[in-house]
C-alpha positions, 0 to 999 in steps of 0.5 A: 171547571178548568180554563186553558193554561196560559203558561207552562214552565217547569221549576225544579226543586231538589234536595241533593245539594247539602250546602243549602240545607240548614236543618233536617227538621225543616223538611217536614211537609206542612201546607201553609195557606198563610205566611209562615209565622216568623218568616213572613216576607217583608214588603218595602215600599218607598214613598212617592218621590223616594226611589230607593229603599232597603232594609236587612232581613234574616232567613229562617233555616229549612227547605230544599234546594231550588234550581230554576230553568229559564222561562221561555220569553222571560229572559232578562233584557239587561245584564250587568257584571258584578263590581270590577267585572268589565265583561262588556264595554261602552263608549267612554270606558267604565269606571274602575270597580264599576259594572260593565253594561252588556246590552242584549238585542231586543227581538224585533228591535235590532238595528234597522237603519239599513233595512233594504237595498236599492231595488228592493220592493215594499207593499203598503197602502200609501195613498189611503185608497184601500189598495196596496201600492208597490214601493220600489227604490232606485239609486236615488228615488222612491217609486210608488205604483198605484194599481187603482189608477195605473199611476207611478209617483216618483220621490227624489231622496238622493243617494245612499238612502234606505227604506226603513219601514212603512207605518201610519204616522199621522192618524189618517188612512194610508201609510207613510214611508220612513227613509233613512239616510246618513244625516237625516230621516225622510218621511214620505206622505204619498196621500198628499205628496209631501216629503219631510226631512228631519235632521239627525244631530251631529256629535263628536262620534258622528251621525251614528243612530238607530231607529229603535221603534215606531210606536204611539208615544204621545197619545195623538193618532199616528205613530212616533219614531223613536231613535237612539243616538249616541247620548240621547233619545230622539222622538219624531212626531210627524203628526205635529211636525215636532221633534223631542230630545231626551238626554241620557245621563251617559253615553248609551249603546244599542239596545237600551230601549227595553220596550214601549208600554203604557205604564200610566193608563193614559193614551200613548206608551212610555219609553222604558230605558235600561242603563247599568245603574237605573231604569228611566221612563220617558213620558213623551206626551208630557216630556217628563223623565223619571229615574229609578236607581238600581243598586250599584253592581247589581245584576238585574233584568226586567222580567215583564210589564203587567198590571199588578195593582189593579189600576190603569197602566202596567207595572215594571217587574224587575228581578234583583239579587235577593229581592223583587222590585216593582215600579208603579209609574202611575204613582211614581212608587217602588215596592220591594219584595225581599226574597231573603237572599234566596234563589228564586225565579218568577214563574208567571204573572197571572190573575189567580184571585179574580180581583183587579190586578195580576199576581206574581207567582214566584218559585223558591226553595220549598215553597211557592210564593204568591205576591198580591201587589194590589194589597202589598201582601205575600202568601207562601205555600210550603212544599216538601221536596222536589216540585214542578209548577205545571201551569198557572190559570185563573183557576189557580196554580197547579204543581206536582210534588215529584218526590212524594213516592212512586206516583207523583201528586198534583195539587192546585193552589186556589188564589181566590180562596187561599187554599190547596187541594189535590187533583188527579193531574194538572192537565185534566 
């Protein structure tokens, strides 16, 4: 019985580029359910506190040429240029020969300080009575009309103020209103009639800032406001009326907050920051910052964040040139899975063996690789010629051999039993 596919993406493998083919004898079709003798992928794991690790490795000749198509929704969030390629810029310039950081906007996280204009209306339950209230902005005031009582409440915020959004900031029923001004942020709690200002620190570059996200980062009921400043990240915790600052190692630019996810299994999401040469994880509930270096001049992208080791908290999966990097924030450990400088693409991260933790499915030249991060184990499944991964479910990985004759053949790699069998179609 097959479950509904959770991901469809096509990865094309072709034999038409001769410069990737080292040996014609390697084109033989042999199914291998265990790692290929002599070509067993190495697993490199740094010890706790050791945030780097590498070792050279050779490659066995053979296989066909793999050409991947982008995975919808899985595009790298960070792009860097090779050493000397100054295709981007950041305030303060870039060191000669260094990599230029090119931030990509995160969908839903675009700059949003100015999200409305005077006169624009919002709808939200601001007093906690279960009925949505109408929020209107004039030149200097915020007006809230309460349909249950017919009452209008006015809050004076001054000129050049803009309503950013509404959200539950204190864990009590009813949403607060976040108002952005040039030099401060105001939070209006209509339930109790309070107006609380939070000043934006001045810098030599001025009061440039961006409200990047509104998420729970401290594990206390109610969301925090994550603000990107010129050289630091500011977190406002309205429930406790506390403000935290996390200084970055250099001037940062818009878009470096990649996401906010639970990476340690404890209530409250961690703030994941991507810089040109490192990934920083901010644990706001403890005030800790962990730095994970990226090799200088290396192009990288955070592919996804998912539980791959079977313990609470998601792992950060990063695609590097020639190897895959997995950050286990809960244990402060990094694991590297070398790809022996091969062209590869992460197809999906899905539980295919019924054990705790999801497997990382990687498409390479002439093989599909299944990475079991929980066991630090890698299995390769050889494929001859052109193939396409059609879907990945908890039943296994279904793919088609597109160059097997007039009629393509479909197979399932069953992760739980580590075997392969033929099926009529991947879409039965």
